[in-house]
C-alpha positions as CSV (number, residue, x, y, z in Angstrom):
1,M,-136.4,-73.6,-105.8
2,T,-139.2,-72.9,-103.4
3,L,-138.7,-72.9,-99.6
4,E,-141.8,-73.3,-97.5
5,N,-143.0,-74.3,-94.0
6,H,-143.5,-70.9,-92.4
7,N,-146.9,-70.7,-90.8
8,M,-147.3,-66.9,-91.4
9,G,-146.0,-64.2,-93.7
10,V,-142.3,-63.7,-94.3
11,I,-140.8,-60.5,-92.8
12,D,-137.2,-60.5,-93.9
13,L,-134.6,-62.7,-95.6
14,Q,-130.8,-62.4,-95.8
15,F,-128.1,-64.4,-97.5
16,N,-124.9,-65.0,-95.5
17,P,-121.7,-63.4,-97.0
18,Q,-120.6,-66.8,-98.3
19,G,-123.8,-67.1,-100.3
20,N,-124.6,-70.7,-99.2
21,R,-127.1,-70.0,-96.4
22,L,-130.4,-68.1,-96.5
23,A,-132.1,-66.9,-93.2
24,V,-135.8,-66.2,-93.3
25,S,-137.8,-64.6,-90.6
26,S,-141.6,-64.8,-90.3
27,M,-144.6,-63.4,-88.4
28,D,-144.7,-66.8,-86.7
29,S,-141.6,-65.7,-84.7
30,V,-139.4,-68.3,-86.2
31,I,-136.1,-67.9,-88.1
32,K,-135.3,-70.7,-90.6
33,I,-131.8,-71.2,-91.9
34,W,-131.6,-72.9,-95.3
35,N,-128.7,-74.5,-97.1
36,V,-129.4,-73.2,-100.6
37,E,-127.0,-75.5,-102.3
38,E,-128.4,-78.7,-100.8
39,K,-132.0,-77.2,-100.5
40,N,-132.4,-78.4,-96.9
41,L,-133.3,-76.8,-93.6
42,V,-130.1,-76.3,-91.5
43,S,-131.8,-75.0,-88.3
44,E,-135.0,-73.4,-86.9
45,I,-134.7,-70.7,-84.3
46,Q,-137.7,-69.9,-82.1
47,C,-137.8,-66.2,-81.1
48,K,-140.2,-64.3,-78.8
49,P,-143.0,-62.5,-80.6
50,M,-141.8,-59.8,-83.0
51,D,-138.1,-60.2,-81.9
52,N,-137.1,-61.4,-85.4
53,W,-138.3,-58.3,-87.4
54,K,-135.0,-57.7,-89.2
55,L,-132.0,-60.0,-89.8
56,A,-128.2,-59.6,-90.4
57,F,-125.4,-62.2,-90.7
58,N,-122.0,-61.5,-89.1
59,P,-119.2,-61.5,-91.7
60,D,-118.2,-65.2,-91.2
61,G,-121.8,-66.3,-91.6
62,K,-121.8,-68.3,-88.3
63,E,-124.1,-65.9,-86.4
64,I,-127.5,-64.5,-87.3
65,L,-128.5,-61.3,-85.5
66,T,-132.1,-60.1,-85.0
67,A,-133.7,-56.8,-84.2
68,G,-137.3,-56.1,-83.3
69,E,-139.7,-55.7,-80.4
70,L,-138.6,-53.5,-77.5
71,G,-135.4,-52.8,-79.4
72,K,-133.9,-56.2,-78.5
73,I,-130.7,-57.2,-80.4
74,Q,-129.7,-60.8,-80.2
75,G,-127.3,-63.1,-82.1
76,F,-127.8,-66.8,-82.5
77,D,-125.4,-69.5,-83.6
78,V,-126.6,-70.6,-87.0
79,E,-125.9,-74.3,-86.4
80,E,-126.4,-74.8,-82.7
81,K,-129.2,-72.1,-82.2
82,E,-127.7,-70.9,-78.9
83,V,-127.6,-67.2,-78.0
84,L,-124.2,-65.8,-78.7
85,T,-124.9,-62.0,-78.4
86,K,-127.1,-59.8,-76.4
87,L,-126.8,-56.1,-76.9
88,A,-128.1,-53.0,-75.1
89,S,-131.6,-52.1,-76.3
90,A,-132.3,-49.8,-79.2
91,D,-135.3,-48.5,-77.2
92,I,-138.8,-48.9,-78.6
93,F,-138.7,-51.0,-81.7
94,A,-135.7,-51.9,-83.9
95,T,-136.7,-51.6,-87.5
96,A,-133.4,-52.0,-89.4
97,I,-130.0,-53.7,-88.8
98,A,-126.8,-54.1,-90.8
99,Y,-123.3,-55.5,-90.1
100,S,-120.1,-54.0,-91.6
101,T,-118.2,-56.5,-93.8
102,N,-115.0,-56.0,-91.8
103,G,-116.8,-57.1,-88.6
104,R,-116.2,-53.8,-86.8
105,F,-119.6,-52.2,-86.5
106,L,-123.2,-53.2,-86.1
107,A,-125.8,-50.5,-87.0
108,V,-129.4,-50.5,-85.8
109,G,-132.2,-48.1,-86.5
110,N,-135.5,-47.7,-84.7
111,N,-139.1,-46.6,-85.3
112,V,-138.5,-43.0,-84.2
113,G,-135.4,-42.3,-86.3
114,H,-132.6,-42.9,-83.8
115,L,-129.4,-44.7,-84.9
116,Y,-127.4,-47.1,-82.7
117,I,-123.8,-48.0,-83.5
118,Y,-122.2,-50.9,-81.7
119,D,-118.4,-51.4,-81.8
120,M,-118.2,-55.2,-82.0
121,K,-114.4,-55.0,-81.6
122,E,-114.4,-52.9,-78.4
123,D,-116.6,-54.7,-75.9
124,K,-119.7,-54.1,-78.1
125,K,-119.8,-50.5,-76.9
126,M,-122.9,-48.7,-78.1
127,Q,-123.3,-45.1,-79.1
128,K,-126.8,-43.6,-79.7
129,I,-127.3,-40.9,-82.3
130,E,-130.7,-39.3,-81.8
131,D,-132.9,-37.8,-84.5
132,V,-130.9,-39.0,-87.4
133,H,-134.3,-39.0,-89.1
134,H,-137.7,-37.6,-88.0
135,K,-139.5,-40.8,-88.7
136,Q,-139.0,-44.6,-88.8
137,I,-135.7,-45.8,-90.2
138,R,-136.5,-48.4,-92.9
139,D,-133.1,-49.7,-93.9
140,I,-129.3,-49.4,-93.3
141,A,-126.2,-50.1,-95.4
142,F,-122.5,-49.8,-95.0
143,T,-120.5,-48.4,-97.9
144,A,-118.0,-50.6,-99.7
145,D,-115.1,-49.3,-97.6
146,N,-117.0,-49.6,-94.4
147,N,-116.3,-46.0,-93.5
148,K,-119.9,-44.7,-93.9
149,I,-123.4,-45.8,-92.8
150,V,-126.3,-44.9,-95.0
151,T,-129.8,-44.8,-93.5
152,V,-133.2,-44.3,-95.3
153,A,-136.5,-43.5,-93.6
154,D,-140.2,-42.5,-93.8
155,D,-139.2,-38.8,-93.8
156,F,-138.2,-39.2,-97.5
157,T,-134.5,-38.6,-96.8
158,I,-131.2,-40.4,-97.1
159,V,-128.6,-39.8,-94.3
160,I,-124.9,-40.4,-94.6
161,F,-123.0,-40.9,-91.3
162,D,-119.2,-40.9,-91.3
163,L,-117.7,-43.5,-89.0
164,V,-114.2,-41.9,-89.2
165,K,-115.4,-38.5,-88.1
166,F,-118.3,-40.2,-86.2
167,Q,-120.8,-37.6,-87.3
168,K,-123.7,-37.1,-89.8
169,I,-122.2,-35.5,-92.8
170,T,-125.0,-35.0,-95.3
171,S,-128.7,-35.6,-96.1
172,L,-129.9,-36.4,-99.6
173,S,-133.4,-35.6,-100.9
174,G,-135.2,-36.5,-104.1
175,H,-137.7,-39.2,-103.3
176,K,-141.3,-38.1,-102.9
177,G,-142.4,-41.0,-100.6
178,N,-141.2,-43.2,-97.8
179,I,-137.8,-44.8,-98.7
180,N,-138.1,-48.5,-98.0
181,C,-134.7,-49.8,-98.9
182,V,-131.0,-49.0,-99.6
183,N,-128.1,-51.0,-100.9
184,A,-124.4,-50.1,-101.3
185,H,-122.4,-50.9,-104.4
186,P,-120.1,-53.8,-103.6
187,K,-116.9,-52.1,-105.0
188,D,-117.6,-48.4,-105.5
189,K,-117.6,-46.6,-102.0
190,S,-119.4,-43.6,-103.5
191,K,-122.4,-45.4,-105.0
192,I,-125.7,-46.5,-103.4
193,V,-129.2,-47.4,-104.7
194,T,-132.5,-46.6,-103.0
195,G,-136.1,-47.7,-103.6
196,S,-139.3,-45.8,-102.5
197,Y,-143.1,-45.7,-102.1
198,D,-142.9,-43.1,-104.9
199,R,-142.4,-46.0,-107.4
200,T,-138.8,-45.0,-108.2
201,V,-135.4,-46.5,-107.9
202,K,-132.6,-44.0,-107.6
203,V,-128.8,-44.4,-108.0
204,W,-126.7,-41.9,-106.0
205,D,-123.2,-40.7,-105.9
206,I,-122.7,-39.8,-102.2
207,E,-119.4,-38.0,-102.8
208,S,-120.9,-35.5,-105.2
209,K,-124.3,-35.7,-103.4
210,T,-126.2,-36.2,-106.6
211,C,-128.7,-38.6,-108.1
212,T,-127.1,-40.1,-111.2
213,Q,-130.0,-42.3,-112.4
214,T,-133.8,-42.6,-111.8
215,I,-135.8,-45.6,-112.8
216,T,-139.6,-45.4,-112.6
217,L,-141.7,-48.5,-112.0
218,A,-145.4,-49.2,-111.9
219,S,-145.7,-49.7,-108.2
220,N,-144.1,-49.2,-104.8
221,V,-140.5,-50.5,-104.5
222,W,-139.8,-52.7,-101.4
223,S,-136.3,-54.0,-102.1
224,V,-133.3,-53.0,-104.2
225,K,-129.9,-54.8,-104.6
226,F,-126.8,-54.4,-106.6
227,S,-125.5,-57.5,-108.4
228,H,-122.2,-59.0,-107.2
229,D,-120.2,-56.9,-109.6
230,G,-122.3,-53.8,-109.3
231,S,-123.3,-53.7,-113.0
232,L,-127.0,-54.4,-112.4
233,V,-129.7,-53.4,-109.9
234,G,-132.6,-55.6,-109.0
235,A,-135.8,-54.1,-107.7
236,A,-138.9,-55.8,-106.2
237,T,-142.3,-54.2,-106.1
238,D,-145.6,-54.7,-104.3
239,S,-147.2,-55.8,-107.6
240,G,-145.0,-58.9,-107.5
241,V,-142.6,-57.7,-110.2
242,V,-138.9,-58.2,-109.9
243,A,-136.9,-56.2,-112.5
244,L,-133.2,-55.9,-113.4
245,Y,-131.6,-52.7,-114.7
246,K,-128.1,-51.8,-116.0
247,V,-126.5,-49.0,-114.0
């Protein structure tokens, strides 16, 4: 299946938790929501320039949240396209966003390494954690138990933030280039996978703070994802290759 009709390059795409909708954001400042089962366009949301840099669905899949220019965080009704959520700014430019699967927290990272955590159950209260990284945060993931946030950045590090203690608990090193992406295992709260400019995919045990597997590819890694049961990792590179590995 091929989905087209954007006028410029695609920036980000996200499936809803139910797996039947795909949101695609583009440099044309439009978010398109597709029904992947019926292969038709559900809605088209016009944003202001660069407001739709990164996307995240809320847990019930009825709202798509955006992060981008000037740190704006907005949520739109997937069907009706109306604005449902407006959050306090993440300052300069929001470069990463993730929603916990229990619906409690929304995490946003920006281009100078700050992390913003919004409590969506308590009046969307925001707490800013400065200098989590020294450079741009590229991606964010919640662990399977929703108790920890994992951030990766251009400073080559992985940071683990504990939501129970509400503090940074460790930083992991091992990549030799910008870390572009992170994904949490869907069942194992201790396992994550990362992909980097250094052309490697690494699987980590965050409890023991160790890298348990390294996979070397031929070019820079832009996206990594666990399969639904966590037995496989998919990796996409800038050479156009998508590869699957047992982990």
